[in-house]
C-alpha positions, 0 to 999 in steps of 0.5 A: 508481560511478553511482547507479541509481535506480528503473526501476519503481514498485509503486504500490499500492493499499495493503492489496491485496497490495503487500507480498507483491509487494515481498517476492517481487520483493526476492528476485529476483537481478536486482531491487533494492528498498530499505529502507525499503520505502516512502520515499514521496519524491514525496508531499510533505509526506507523505514518509518519506524527505524529503531527495533525497540520502538518497533516492538513497542508498537505492539504493546497491548497485543498480548491478548490478540489471536492475530497480530498484524503489520500493514506495511505495503513497502515490504512487498516492493522492497527487494530485501524485505522478504528475506529479512522478514523470514529471518525474524518471522518464519511462521508468518502469513501474508495477505495480498490484494492487487488491481490493474497495475496501470490504474494502481500507478495512477492512484499512487501518482495521485497519492504522491500529489496529494501528500506534497511529494510529486512536482510533475503536474501530469501523470505522464510526466511523473511516469517519464521521470521514473527511470531517472529517479530510480537511478538517482542516489539523491532520490534514494537518500532524500525520499527514504520512505516514499522512494518506491512510491515514485516507482509508478511502473516498477512497484506494480511488478506484482509477479516479481514481488510475490516470487521473491516471497515464494523463495522463502515461504510456501504458497499456503502462507499467502492469501491473494485476492483483488480489489475487484473481488473485495468490492464485489463480494466483501463478505466472502473476501473479508471472511476468508481473510479472517479465517486465513489469519486464524480468527473467527469469521464475523458478519461484515458491515457495509464496505467503506472505502479508505485511502482514496486520493483525490489529487490537488488543485495546485501542485506548488501549494501542496509542495509548500505545505509539505516542505515548509508549513507542515514542518513548522506546524510540527514545531508548534509555530503559531497558526501553522497547524490551522494553515496546514489544515486549511490548505489541505481542505481547499487544495483537494481537486479532481483525480488526475487522469491518464491518456488512453494510450498511456493505460494501454501501454502500461497494461501491455508492459505489465502483461508478462508479469501479471501472467507470472503472478497468475502462474504463482498464485492462481489469481488473474488480475485482468480476468478479475477486472473484466468480471467486475466490469461484466457484472456492472454492465450485465 
């Protein structure tokens, strides 16, 4: 039986609704999406699945699917992924979803806190550490898969990232939307995505939110959970798995916040790149955000 590999990629951006898209498409009878959700195979050295045989094996059972997908958002941020994917999948299609990069940066920081990677207790401190981390060989070597997740501002350069893909693929290979459009009109957006990847449109169920992070009460406790308890649980040390679950349940806190000045600064920093994204794709993220706000208040 022949192995059927991806025909489309949910590129990201991360923390913009990609998990919601993934879960919705995964339930479609004509679509196959693998586990783990984000193998990130074409992001060397930041891969989750690193062996090509194991990557191919993720798609066992996909032979009857009309559309086969890979939902690794790191493929969007990694500078070399577009060229590599083109070499292996010249006919691929790509689904992209964006939001205001300032809010997306905070959401990524919250995710990193909740998963025990971030040790800075405020978003502003984590943001200030980005340049040092970006130029640190230790960070690149030690945080292989999560390196780009630490780039709270850089990983939100959506226009630059899309431009890299458009060097290798024509514009009609990309379906681009925003989190705001998905939330306001999920039937249309999800139906359009299904049609774009070549499967039948279907009536949509009420949109469920997936992948949202809540932050933590104790940063140090979450670091301990990831660095020590999680590793011991994987080795089946008694009581470690139950301890890990208890810590994760107790330690969920309020979502982190950022100062209004920080948000304004990030929006202005990203404005030229968002203009590039609008020029390349026709999608104006800030206009979509404003339309969503107007709809809520109108």
